N, C-alpha and C positions, 0 to 999 in steps of 0.2 A: 264102269262102275260110277254111279252118280253119288256125289257127296252133297248132302243137304246141310247147309250151315244154319247157325242160329239167326233168327231175324234180327236185323239191325235195330238198335234202339231208336234211331231217328225215324225209321219206317213205322215202327210201332207207335211212336209218339205222334206222328202225323195222322195215323189211323184213329187214335184216341181223340185227338183234337177235332178231326172231321166229324167223328161220331157225336161229340159234345155239341159242336156247332149245329149239326143237322137236327139233333134232338131238341136243343133249345129253340131252334127256328120252328120246328114242327109244333112244339108246345105253344109258341106265340101265335102261329097261324091257326091252331085249333081254337084259341080263344078270340081270334080277331073278329069274327062276325058279331059276337056279343059286344065287344068294345066298339065296333063301328055303329051298331044299332044304338048304343048308349050315347055316343057322340053325335049321331045324326039328329037326336032330339034337340041338341044345342045348335048345331049347324051341319048341314050336309057336307060343306066344304072341309070342315074339320075332320070328318070321317074319311074323306078322300085323301086328305093330307096324311092321316095316320097310315092308311094302306100304302101310299106311295113311300112314306118313310120306312116302313118295315121291309118292303121289297128292295129298296135301295140299300138298306142296312144289311140285308142278306148277302148281296153281291159285294158290298164294301168289306165285309169281314173276310171273304175269300180273297179279295184283291189285296188287302193289307197283309194277309198271311203269305200270299205269294211274293209280295215285295220283301217281306222279312226273310223268307226262305232264300230268295235270290241274293239278298245282302249277306246272309250267313254263309252261303256257298261261295260267294266272292271272297269272304274273309278267310275261308279254309284253304283256298288255292294259293 
């Protein structure tokens, strides 16, 4: 007999946070070409910097989240 338990609130919280992060990132990347074209009229290097900053920010959010989760798991032990 298989007993299915309620999903843990931490797992659900992580899924919601990941969905919000990915949704926000998707929205930013959807508008990125228009932002880059507008900035390239000022300076092409400025549009390159915007693209690099957004890509690095995407990975930084997940890196910071993993650091926090590891800190929280260390505190619970």
